[in-house]
Backbone as CSV, one residue per row, in Angstrom:
resi,resn,N_x,N_y,N_z,CA_x,CA_y,CA_z,C_x,C_y,C_z
1,MET,-7.947,-153.263,19.587,-7.190,-152.516,20.004,-5.926,-152.271,18.704
2,SER,-5.378,-151.317,18.455,-4.624,-150.519,17.232,-3.067,-151.251,17.859
3,LYS,-2.404,-151.795,16.752,-0.485,-151.758,16.954,-0.133,-149.859,17.389
4,PRO,0.686,-149.894,18.092,1.359,-148.138,17.869,1.916,-148.336,16.670
5,TRP,1.924,-146.944,16.147,2.509,-146.635,14.863,3.815,-146.199,15.301
6,ASN,4.506,-147.389,14.471,6.297,-146.876,14.103,6.799,-146.643,12.829
7,PRO,6.739,-145.294,12.482,6.983,-144.869,11.119,8.630,-145.725,10.892
8,GLN,8.917,-145.316,9.092,9.688,-145.733,9.054,10.622,-145.147,8.474
9,LYS,10.114,-143.657,8.176,10.670,-142.243,8.079,11.440,-142.336,9.386
10,THR,12.631,-141.572,8.721,13.488,-140.498,9.974,12.497,-139.423,9.964
11,LYS,12.947,-138.826,11.013,12.278,-137.400,11.693,12.978,-136.118,10.702
12,VAL,12.406,-134.997,10.489,13.218,-134.209,9.785,13.931,-133.381,11.093
13,ASP,14.876,-133.502,10.821,16.577,-132.951,12.136,16.325,-131.172,11.269
14,LEU,15.732,-130.583,12.455,16.297,-128.671,12.391,17.800,-128.786,12.521
15,SER,18.582,-128.264,11.777,19.437,-127.910,12.275,19.951,-126.616,12.543
16,PRO,19.232,-125.987,12.895,19.187,-124.099,13.437,17.644,-124.354,14.270
17,ALA,17.938,-123.587,15.098,16.460,-123.172,16.130,15.744,-122.157,14.942
18,PRO,14.464,-122.358,14.157,14.137,-121.686,13.732,14.035,-119.832,14.079
19,ARG,14.557,-118.727,13.251,14.773,-117.478,13.317,13.101,-117.034,14.122
20,PRO,12.667,-116.323,15.428,11.773,-115.764,15.908,10.960,-115.413,14.892
21,SER,10.015,-114.446,14.688,9.688,-113.686,14.083,9.751,-112.496,13.744
22,ARG,10.402,-111.800,12.335,10.567,-110.140,12.802,9.379,-109.054,13.465
23,ILE,8.331,-109.785,13.735,7.475,-108.994,14.255,7.828,-109.017,16.040
24,ARG,8.702,-109.472,16.657,8.990,-110.225,17.415,10.079,-109.537,18.086
25,ARG,10.667,-109.510,16.867,12.058,-109.651,17.111,12.877,-108.265,17.009
26,ASP,12.166,-106.947,15.707,12.169,-106.146,15.856,11.239,-105.139,16.833
27,PRO,11.783,-104.266,17.319,10.543,-102.659,18.067,9.993,-102.061,16.593
28,VAL,8.974,-101.601,17.514,8.189,-100.988,16.697,9.058,-99.700,16.270
29,ARG,8.680,-99.080,15.277,9.566,-97.974,14.622,8.906,-97.164,14.877
30,VAL,9.222,-95.797,15.782,8.167,-94.620,16.329,8.846,-93.723,15.003
31,GLU,7.668,-93.114,14.243,7.785,-92.178,13.383,7.881,-90.980,14.038
32,PRO,8.540,-89.712,13.427,8.417,-88.575,14.120,7.052,-88.062,13.712
33,ALA,6.253,-87.191,14.787,4.754,-86.707,14.135,5.460,-85.483,13.374
34,GLU,4.165,-85.402,11.916,4.598,-84.405,10.693,4.136,-83.310,11.809
35,ARG,5.216,-82.176,11.252,5.355,-80.433,11.474,3.855,-80.085,10.742
36,LEU,2.993,-79.118,11.431,1.537,-78.798,11.327,2.210,-77.692,10.387
37,SER,1.441,-77.634,9.599,1.052,-75.978,8.474,1.104,-75.114,9.736
38,SER,1.594,-73.821,9.031,1.639,-72.571,10.220,0.294,-71.805,9.292
39,ASN,0.081,-72.241,8.646,-0.961,-71.701,7.867,-2.385,-72.528,7.704
40,GLY,-2.292,-72.879,8.680,-3.852,-74.344,8.789,-4.856,-74.379,8.775
41,TRP,-5.471,-72.762,8.369,-6.364,-72.689,7.458,-7.033,-72.928,6.506
42,TRP,-5.704,-72.748,5.672,-5.813,-72.915,3.889,-6.068,-74.056,3.619
43,GLU,-4.897,-74.886,4.153,-5.455,-76.649,4.045,-6.316,-77.424,4.399
44,SER,-7.450,-76.891,5.741,-8.457,-77.340,5.749,-9.656,-77.608,4.869
45,ARG,-10.521,-79.370,5.290,-10.786,-79.404,4.291,-11.952,-78.977,3.544
46,GLU,-12.279,-77.212,4.053,-13.556,-76.526,3.456,-12.951,-76.135,2.220
47,TRP,-11.413,-75.751,2.136,-10.751,-75.074,1.154,-10.420,-75.874,-0.013
48,GLU,-10.146,-77.720,0.592,-10.123,-78.489,-0.743,-11.189,-78.513,-1.304
49,ILE,-12.400,-78.633,-0.418,-13.520,-78.979,-1.207,-13.652,-77.448,-2.463
50,ARG,-14.074,-76.088,-1.991,-13.704,-74.936,-2.417,-13.346,-75.261,-3.668
51,LEU,-11.827,-75.043,-3.657,-10.458,-75.569,-4.877,-10.812,-76.275,-5.875
52,ALA,-11.676,-77.331,-5.587,-11.967,-78.753,-6.541,-13.323,-78.384,-7.385
53,VAL,-14.056,-77.622,-6.714,-15.624,-76.931,-7.008,-14.702,-75.921,-8.016
54,ILE,-14.050,-74.928,-7.939,-13.787,-74.225,-8.736,-12.439,-74.848,-9.613
55,GLY,-12.103,-75.588,-9.870,-11.438,-76.457,-10.773,-12.274,-77.070,-11.567
56,ILE,-13.241,-78.120,-11.116,-14.253,-78.217,-12.088,-15.054,-77.302,-12.865
57,ILE,-15.956,-76.641,-12.043,-16.475,-75.296,-12.862,-15.311,-74.670,-14.403
58,LEU,-14.186,-74.461,-14.069,-12.722,-74.245,-14.783,-12.645,-74.596,-16.143
59,PHE,-12.766,-76.502,-15.681,-12.699,-76.921,-16.864,-14.399,-77.066,-17.787
60,ALA,-15.085,-76.937,-16.979,-16.062,-77.087,-17.659,-16.469,-75.775,-18.532
61,LEU,-15.501,-74.949,-17.991,-15.767,-73.564,-19.533,-15.131,-73.727,-20.321
62,GLY,-13.886,-74.583,-19.755,-12.652,-74.702,-21.373,-13.037,-75.722,-21.924
63,ILE,-13.688,-76.511,-21.691,-14.442,-76.955,-22.742,-15.526,-76.707,-23.371
64,ASN,-16.635,-75.986,-22.454,-17.452,-75.235,-23.192,-17.078,-74.374,-24.655
65,ALA,-16.145,-73.609,-24.133,-15.391,-72.594,-24.889,-15.106,-73.221,-26.245
66,VAL,-14.216,-75.050,-26.190,-14.021,-75.001,-27.049,-14.818,-75.613,-28.249
67,VAL,-16.122,-76.149,-27.044,-16.717,-76.752,-28.002,-17.645,-75.884,-29.041
68,PHE,-17.442,-74.880,-28.301,-18.994,-73.489,-29.258,-17.638,-72.454,-30.135
69,ASP,-16.163,-72.407,-30.329,-15.401,-72.225,-31.294,-15.162,-72.988,-32.278
70,LEU,-14.691,-74.890,-31.841,-15.453,-75.679,-33.155,-16.673,-75.524,-33.861
71,GLY,-17.757,-75.022,-33.340,-18.819,-75.153,-33.459,-18.710,-74.411,-34.259
72,GLU,-18.677,-72.682,-34.337,-17.909,-71.467,-35.486,-17.631,-72.263,-36.297
73,VAL,-16.488,-72.250,-36.210,-15.181,-72.622,-37.139,-16.424,-73.877,-38.146
74,LEU,-16.666,-74.441,-37.838,-17.183,-76.055,-39.128,-17.967,-75.007,-39.257
75,SER,-19.586,-74.136,-38.860,-20.785,-74.101,-39.509,-20.498,-72.618,-40.666
76,HIS,-19.269,-72.736,-40.614,-19.037,-71.953,-42.274,-18.645,-72.388,-43.054
C-alpha cells in the first residue's frame, strides 16, 4: 500500500470565478439577408463565365498586337 499523497504546496485560489466562454455568453448575431438584385439574370454564373472568356480573349489580342508591333518596329 502506498501512503496518501499530501503535497506541501498550497492550491491555487481563483479569486473571481472564471468568466463563461463568449460563445455561451453572447447570443448569435443574425445578419439581415442581402437584397437580391432586380436584374438577376445579368449576375448569373453563365454571364460571369462569358465575361471572363471575353476578357481573356481581349487580353490575348492586346498582347498579340503589342508583340506584332514590336516585331515590325525591330525588324526595320
